[in-house]
C-alpha positions as a Markdown table, in Angstrom:
| # | Residue | x | y | z |
|---|---|---|---|---|
| 1 | Met | 80.7 | -8.4 | 36.2 |
| 2 | Leu | 84.3 | -9.5 | 36.0 |
| 3 | Val | 85.7 | -11.6 | 38.9 |
| 4 | Leu | 89.5 | -11.7 | 38.9 |
| 5 | Ser | 91.3 | -14.6 | 40.7 |
| 6 | Tyr | 94.7 | -14.1 | 42.1 |
| 7 | His | 96.8 | -16.7 | 44.0 |
| 8 | Arg | 100.3 | -15.8 | 45.2 |
| 9 | Ile | 101.9 | -12.3 | 45.1 |
| 10 | Gly | 105.6 | -12.1 | 44.8 |
| 11 | Asp | 108.5 | -12.9 | 42.5 |
| 12 | Pro | 108.5 | -16.5 | 41.2 |
| 13 | Gln | 112.2 | -16.3 | 40.2 |
| 14 | Gly | 113.4 | -16.7 | 43.8 |
| 15 | Asp | 111.0 | -19.4 | 44.7 |
| 16 | Leu | 111.3 | -23.2 | 44.4 |
| 17 | Phe | 107.6 | -23.9 | 44.3 |
| 18 | Asp | 104.9 | -23.7 | 41.6 |
| 19 | Pro | 105.7 | -20.6 | 39.5 |
| 20 | Asp | 102.3 | -20.6 | 37.9 |
| 21 | Leu | 100.6 | -19.7 | 41.2 |
| 22 | Phe | 102.3 | -16.3 | 41.2 |
| 23 | Ser | 99.7 | -13.9 | 39.8 |
| 24 | Ala | 101.6 | -10.6 | 40.1 |
| 25 | Thr | 104.5 | -8.9 | 41.9 |
| 26 | Pro | 103.5 | -6.2 | 44.4 |
| 27 | Asp | 104.3 | -3.5 | 41.9 |
| 28 | Gln | 102.2 | -5.2 | 39.2 |
| 29 | Leu | 99.3 | -5.6 | 41.7 |
| 30 | Asp | 99.5 | -1.9 | 42.5 |
| 31 | Ala | 99.5 | -1.0 | 38.9 |
| 32 | Gln | 96.6 | -3.3 | 38.0 |
| 33 | Leu | 94.4 | -1.9 | 40.8 |
| 34 | Ser | 95.2 | 1.6 | 39.7 |
| 35 | Tyr | 94.2 | 0.7 | 36.1 |
| 36 | Leu | 91.0 | -1.0 | 37.2 |
| 37 | Asn | 90.0 | 1.9 | 39.4 |
| 38 | Arg | 90.1 | 4.1 | 36.4 |
| 39 | His | 88.1 | 1.9 | 34.1 |
| 40 | Val | 85.6 | -0.3 | 36.1 |
| 41 | Ser | 83.7 | -0.2 | 39.4 |
| 42 | Leu | 85.5 | -2.3 | 41.9 |
| 43 | Val | 82.9 | -3.9 | 44.2 |
| 44 | Thr | 82.7 | -5.6 | 47.5 |
| 45 | Ile | 81.6 | -9.2 | 48.0 |
| 46 | Glu | 78.1 | -8.0 | 49.2 |
| 47 | Glu | 77.7 | -5.8 | 46.1 |
| 48 | Ala | 78.7 | -8.7 | 43.9 |
| 49 | Leu | 76.2 | -11.1 | 45.6 |
| 50 | Arg | 73.4 | -8.6 | 45.1 |
| 51 | Phe | 74.3 | -8.3 | 41.4 |
| 52 | Ile | 74.4 | -12.1 | 41.1 |
| 53 | Glu | 71.0 | -12.4 | 42.8 |
| 54 | Gly | 69.5 | -9.8 | 40.5 |
| 55 | Gly | 69.7 | -6.7 | 42.7 |
| 56 | Gly | 72.0 | -3.9 | 43.2 |
| 57 | Glu | 72.3 | -0.4 | 41.7 |
| 58 | Arg | 72.4 | 0.1 | 38.0 |
| 59 | Thr | 75.6 | 1.4 | 36.6 |
| 60 | Ser | 77.0 | 2.0 | 33.1 |
| 61 | Arg | 80.5 | 0.8 | 34.2 |
| 62 | Cys | 81.5 | -2.8 | 34.4 |
| 63 | Arg | 81.7 | -4.2 | 37.9 |
| 64 | Ala | 84.8 | -6.1 | 39.0 |
| 65 | Leu | 85.5 | -8.2 | 42.1 |
| 66 | Ile | 89.1 | -9.0 | 43.3 |
| 67 | Thr | 89.6 | -12.5 | 44.8 |
| 68 | Phe | 92.5 | -14.5 | 46.1 |
| 69 | Asp | 92.7 | -18.3 | 46.6 |
| 70 | Asp | 94.5 | -20.5 | 49.1 |
| 71 | Gly | 95.6 | -18.0 | 51.7 |
| 72 | Tyr | 99.4 | -18.0 | 51.1 |
| 73 | Leu | 101.3 | -15.9 | 53.6 |
| 74 | Asp | 102.2 | -13.4 | 50.9 |
| 75 | Asn | 98.5 | -12.6 | 50.6 |
| 76 | Tyr | 98.8 | -11.0 | 54.0 |
| 77 | Gln | 102.3 | -9.7 | 53.8 |
| 78 | Leu | 102.2 | -8.2 | 50.3 |
| 79 | Ala | 98.7 | -8.0 | 48.9 |
| 80 | Phe | 96.8 | -6.8 | 52.0 |
| 81 | Pro | 98.8 | -3.6 | 52.4 |
| 82 | Ile | 98.1 | -2.6 | 48.8 |
| 83 | Leu | 94.4 | -3.2 | 48.5 |
| 84 | Pro | 93.2 | -0.6 | 51.1 |
| 85 | Ala | 95.4 | 2.0 | 49.5 |
| 86 | His | 93.2 | 1.7 | 46.4 |
| 87 | Gly | 90.0 | 1.5 | 48.4 |
| 88 | Val | 89.5 | -2.1 | 47.2 |
| 89 | Gln | 88.1 | -5.0 | 49.1 |
| 90 | Gly | 89.8 | -8.3 | 48.4 |
| 91 | Val | 88.0 | -11.6 | 49.0 |
| 92 | Phe | 90.3 | -14.3 | 50.4 |
| 93 | Phe | 89.2 | -17.9 | 50.1 |
| 94 | Leu | 90.8 | -20.0 | 52.8 |
| 95 | Ala | 91.1 | -23.8 | 53.2 |
| 96 | Thr | 90.9 | -24.1 | 57.0 |
| 97 | Asp | 93.3 | -27.0 | 57.4 |
| 98 | Met | 96.0 | -24.9 | 55.7 |
| 99 | Ile | 95.5 | -21.8 | 57.9 |
| 100 | Gly | 98.7 | -20.9 | 59.8 |
| 101 | Ser | 100.5 | -24.1 | 58.6 |
| 102 | Ser | 103.8 | -24.8 | 57.0 |
| 103 | Cys | 102.3 | -27.6 | 54.8 |
| 104 | Ile | 103.5 | -27.9 | 51.2 |
| 105 | Pro | 100.6 | -28.8 | 49.0 |
| 106 | Trp | 101.1 | -31.4 | 46.3 |
| 107 | Trp | 101.3 | -28.9 | 43.5 |
| 108 | Asp | 104.1 | -27.1 | 45.2 |
| 109 | Arg | 105.8 | -30.3 | 46.3 |
| 110 | Ile | 105.9 | -31.5 | 42.7 |
| 111 | Ala | 107.3 | -28.2 | 41.4 |
| 112 | Tyr | 110.0 | -28.3 | 44.1 |
| 113 | Leu | 111.0 | -31.9 | 43.1 |
| 114 | Met | 111.2 | -31.0 | 39.4 |
| 115 | Lys | 113.2 | -27.8 | 40.1 |
| 116 | Thr | 115.7 | -29.6 | 42.3 |
| 117 | Ala | 115.9 | -32.8 | 40.2 |
| 118 | Arg | 119.4 | -34.2 | 39.8 |
| 119 | Gln | 118.3 | -36.4 | 37.0 |
| 120 | Arg | 117.3 | -34.3 | 34.0 |
| 121 | Arg | 115.9 | -37.2 | 32.0 |
| 122 | Phe | 113.5 | -39.7 | 33.6 |
| 123 | Thr | 110.3 | -41.6 | 33.1 |
| 124 | Leu | 107.1 | -41.6 | 35.2 |
| 125 | His | 104.8 | -44.5 | 35.1 |
| 126 | His | 101.9 | -43.3 | 37.3 |
| 127 | Pro | 99.2 | -42.4 | 36.4 |
| 128 | Val | 100.3 | -42.7 | 32.8 |
| 129 | Glu | 103.7 | -43.3 | 31.3 |
| 130 | Gln | 105.5 | -40.1 | 30.4 |
| 131 | Glu | 109.1 | -39.4 | 29.5 |
| 132 | Phe | 110.8 | -36.1 | 30.5 |
| 133 | Asp | 113.9 | -34.3 | 29.5 |
| 134 | Leu | 114.2 | -31.2 | 31.6 |
| 135 | Gly | 117.1 | -29.9 | 29.6 |
| 136 | Gln | 114.8 | -29.5 | 26.6 |
| 137 | Gly | 111.8 | -27.2 | 26.2 |
| 138 | Ser | 109.9 | -25.2 | 28.8 |
| 139 | Phe | 110.1 | -26.1 | 32.4 |
| 140 | Thr | 106.5 | -24.8 | 32.9 |
| 141 | Ala | 105.3 | -27.1 | 30.1 |
| 142 | His | 107.0 | -30.1 | 31.8 |
| 143 | Leu | 105.5 | -29.2 | 35.1 |
| 144 | Arg | 102.0 | -29.0 | 33.6 |
| 145 | Arg | 102.4 | -32.5 | 32.2 |
| 146 | Val | 102.9 | -33.8 | 35.8 |
| 147 | Leu | 100.4 | -31.6 | 37.5 |
| 148 | Thr | 97.4 | -31.9 | 35.1 |
| 149 | Pro | 96.7 | -35.6 | 35.7 |
| 150 | Cys | 96.5 | -35.0 | 39.4 |
| 151 | Tyr | 93.2 | -33.2 | 39.1 |
| 152 | Thr | 91.6 | -36.5 | 38.1 |
| 153 | Leu | 93.3 | -38.7 | 40.7 |
| 154 | Asn | 91.8 | -39.6 | 44.1 |
| 155 | Ala | 93.7 | -37.8 | 46.9 |
| 156 | Ala | 95.1 | -41.1 | 48.1 |
| 157 | Asn | 96.9 | -41.7 | 44.8 |
| 158 | Val | 98.7 | -38.3 | 44.5 |
| 159 | Pro | 101.4 | -39.3 | 47.1 |
| 160 | Arg | 102.3 | -42.3 | 44.9 |
| 161 | Leu | 103.0 | -39.9 | 42.0 |
| 162 | Val | 105.1 | -37.7 | 44.3 |
| 163 | Gln | 107.1 | -40.5 | 45.6 |
| 164 | Glu | 107.8 | -41.9 | 42.1 |
| 165 | Leu | 108.8 | -38.4 | 40.9 |
| 166 | Ala | 111.3 | -38.0 | 43.8 |
| 167 | Ala | 112.9 | -41.4 | 43.1 |
| 168 | Gln | 113.0 | -41.0 | 39.3 |
| 169 | Ala | 114.2 | -37.4 | 39.3 |
| 170 | Gly | 116.7 | -38.0 | 42.1 |
| 171 | Ala | 115.3 | -35.2 | 44.2 |
| 172 | Glu | 114.9 | -34.8 | 48.0 |
| 173 | Gln | 111.5 | -33.9 | 49.5 |
| 174 | Pro | 111.2 | -30.3 | 50.8 |
| 175 | Thr | 111.0 | -29.8 | 54.5 |
| 176 | Glu | 108.0 | -28.1 | 56.1 |
| 177 | Ser | 110.1 | -25.8 | 58.2 |
| 178 | Glu | 108.6 | -22.3 | 57.5 |
| 179 | Arg | 105.1 | -21.1 | 57.8 |
| 180 | Arg | 103.6 | -20.7 | 54.3 |
| 181 | Phe | 99.9 | -19.8 | 55.0 |
| 182 | Leu | 98.4 | -16.8 | 56.8 |
| 183 | Asn | 97.1 | -17.5 | 60.3 |
| 184 | Trp | 93.9 | -16.7 | 62.2 |
| 185 | Asp | 95.2 | -13.5 | 63.7 |
| 186 | Glu | 96.3 | -12.3 | 60.3 |
| 187 | Ala | 92.9 | -13.2 | 58.9 |
| 188 | Arg | 91.2 | -11.2 | 61.6 |
| 189 | Ala | 93.5 | -8.2 | 60.9 |
| 190 | Met | 92.5 | -8.4 | 57.3 |
| 191 | Ile | 88.8 | -8.4 | 58.1 |
| 192 | Arg | 89.4 | -5.3 | 60.4 |
| 193 | Gly | 91.1 | -3.7 | 57.4 |
| 194 | Gly | 88.1 | -4.1 | 55.2 |
| 195 | Met | 88.8 | -7.4 | 53.5 |
| 196 | Ala | 86.4 | -10.4 | 53.2 |
| 197 | Ile | 86.9 | -14.1 | 53.8 |
| 198 | Gly | 85.3 | -17.0 | 52.0 |
| 199 | Ser | 85.5 | -20.7 | 52.1 |
| 200 | His | 87.9 | -22.9 | 50.0 |
| 201 | Thr | 86.8 | -26.1 | 51.8 |
| 202 | Arg | 88.7 | -27.9 | 54.6 |
| 203 | Leu | 91.4 | -30.0 | 52.8 |
| 204 | His | 91.4 | -28.4 | 49.3 |
| 205 | Leu | 90.5 | -31.7 | 47.6 |
| 206 | Val | 88.9 | -32.3 | 44.2 |
| 207 | Leu | 85.3 | -32.3 | 45.2 |
| 208 | Ser | 84.0 | -34.3 | 42.3 |
| 209 | Arg | 86.2 | -37.2 | 43.3 |
| 210 | Leu | 84.4 | -37.4 | 46.7 |
| 211 | Lys | 81.2 | -39.0 | 47.9 |
| 212 | Ala | 78.3 | -36.7 | 48.6 |
| 213 | Arg | 78.7 | -36.8 | 52.4 |
| 214 | Glu | 82.4 | -36.1 | 52.0 |
| 215 | Gln | 81.8 | -33.1 | 49.8 |
| 216 | Lys | 79.2 | -31.7 | 52.2 |
| 217 | Trp | 81.6 | -32.2 | 55.1 |
| 218 | Glu | 84.4 | -30.3 | 53.2 |
| 219 | Met | 82.1 | -27.4 | 52.5 |
| 220 | Ser | 80.1 | -27.3 | 55.8 |
| 221 | Ser | 83.0 | -27.8 | 58.2 |
| 222 | Cys | 85.1 | -25.1 | 56.6 |
| 223 | Arg | 82.2 | -22.6 | 56.7 |
| 224 | Glu | 81.5 | -23.4 | 60.4 |
| 225 | Arg | 85.1 | -23.1 | 61.4 |
| 226 | Leu | 85.6 | -19.8 | 59.6 |
| 227 | Gln | 82.5 | -18.4 | 61.2 |
| 228 | Glu | 83.5 | -19.7 | 64.7 |
| 229 | Cys | 87.1 | -18.5 | 64.6 |
| 230 | Leu | 86.5 | -15.2 | 62.8 |
| 231 | Gly | 83.1 | -14.1 | 64.0 |
| 232 | Ile | 81.8 | -13.5 | 60.6 |
| 233 | Glu | 79.1 | -14.8 | 58.3 |
| 234 | Val | 80.7 | -16.8 | 55.4 |
| 235 | Glu | 78.4 | -16.8 | 52.4 |
| 236 | Thr | 80.7 | -17.6 | 49.5 |
| 237 | Leu | 82.7 | -20.6 | 48.4 |
| 238 | Ala | 85.4 | -21.0 | 45.8 |
| 239 | Tyr | 85.6 | -24.6 | 44.5 |
| 240 | Pro | 89.1 | -26.0 | 44.9 |
| 241 | Tyr | 90.8 | -25.9 | 41.5 |
| 242 | Gly | 87.5 | -24.6 | 40.0 |
| 243 | Arg | 88.0 | -26.2 | 36.6 |
| 244 | Thr | 85.4 | -28.3 | 34.7 |
| 245 | Gly | 85.5 | -31.8 | 36.1 |
| 246 | Thr | 86.7 | -30.8 | 39.6 |
| 247 | Phe | 83.1 | -30.1 | 40.7 |
| 248 | Ser | 79.7 | -31.4 | 39.6 |
| 249 | Glu | 76.0 | -30.5 | 39.6 |
| 250 | Leu | 75.8 | -32.4 | 42.8 |
| 251 | Thr | 78.6 | -30.2 | 44.2 |
| 252 | Arg | 76.6 | -27.1 | 43.3 |
| 253 | Gln | 73.4 | -28.5 | 45.0 |
| 254 | Leu | 75.4 | -29.4 | 48.1 |
| 255 | Ala | 76.9 | -26.0 | 48.3 |
| 256 | Arg | 73.4 | -24.4 | 48.2 |
| 257 | Asp | 72.2 | -26.9 | 50.8 |
| 258 | Thr | 75.1 | -26.0 | 53.1 |
| 259 | Gly | 74.0 | -22.4 | 53.3 |
| 260 | Tyr | 76.2 | -20.6 | 50.8 |
| 261 | Arg | 74.7 | -17.8 | 48.6 |
| 262 | Ala | 77.2 | -18.3 | 45.8 |
| 263 | Ala | 80.1 | -20.4 | 44.6 |
| 264 | Leu | 82.9 | -19.4 | 42.3 |
| 265 | Leu | 84.7 | -21.3 | 39.5 |
| 266 | Leu | 88.0 | -20.8 | 37.9 |
| 267 | Glu | 86.7 | -20.7 | 34.3 |
| 268 | Arg | 87.1 | -17.6 | 32.2 |
| 269 | Gly | 84.0 | -15.5 | 31.3 |
| 270 | Val | 81.9 | -12.5 | 32.1 |
| 271 | Asn | 79.0 | -12.8 | 34.5 |
| 272 | Leu | 75.9 | -11.1 | 33.0 |
| 273 | Pro | 72.9 | -9.8 | 34.9 |
| 274 | Gly | 70.1 | -12.4 | 35.1 |
| 275 | Lys | 72.2 | -15.0 | 33.3 |
| 276 | Thr | 74.7 | -15.9 | 36.1 |
| 277 | His | 74.2 | -19.2 | 38.0 |
| 278 | Pro | 74.9 | -18.3 | 41.6 |
| 279 | Phe | 76.8 | -21.5 | 42.1 |
| 280 | Gly | 78.7 | -21.1 | 38.8 |
| 281 | Val | 80.2 | -17.7 | 39.0 |
| 282 | Lys | 83.0 | -17.4 | 36.4 |
| 283 | Arg | 86.4 | -16.0 | 37.3 |
| 284 | Ile | 89.4 | -15.0 | 35.2 |
| 285 | Gly | 92.7 | -16.2 | 36.6 |
| 286 | Val | 95.3 | -13.4 | 36.7 |
| 287 | Asp | 98.6 | -14.7 | 35.1 |
| 288 | Ala | 101.9 | -13.1 | 35.8 |
| 289 | Gly | 103.3 | -14.6 | 32.6 |
| 290 | Val | 105.9 | -16.7 | 34.2 |
């Protein structure tokens, strides 16, 4: 079984935030779903869970599940209208403290500061010393150099990096003036339209950097709030960031203890019958090539 992971839908060229989060334009998503419908069996989350647990009907066609992380507003405005037209259920993993908010996550904030930098050459000293010349080379490569160390930082240390970047690059912080994430009413509309909702924790933190009780709170409080506000059973979790090092074996055990049936990574690979760890389901990130 293939599990595809999308983030944002839209055109990154007209956006001042992280371009790598754009997985497809609406036209690309429409074309991709048409192609997948011709070549694989697109399944629901329940069908995927039965496959992971060793059940489900046998089929000669590869199964594929479509997922979206973070719950950006464009998921509701642009992706949601396309999915039912193809008879496809999308699974949207939501971080509950971001639902309906205008918050700008650190990865988008860093991208904004670099895109609006008045100083094209500068040096950052935290967490490691790095020199930048934005007039040379790929902007995406420069952005990755800033973002990648953040995955190993404690959450409290990320604002220090953001503040230093703003000062060194001569950029002004973005304002949280427009709603950027889908709200509860939109999530309910998506459920009525055949979509599924999963957990992406409460605050979207790197779980492996947290103590056991903090990890469990992130996973359990998100699940409880989704269930309370949406009136559904939430059985799947997508680990924030999902890369090796951002979760641990303890994280997997705590996810099981919290009541989830499965948890999804963001590591490439195919999930084989009888050989897939239910708390280590692999996903292939869809890249728009920006």
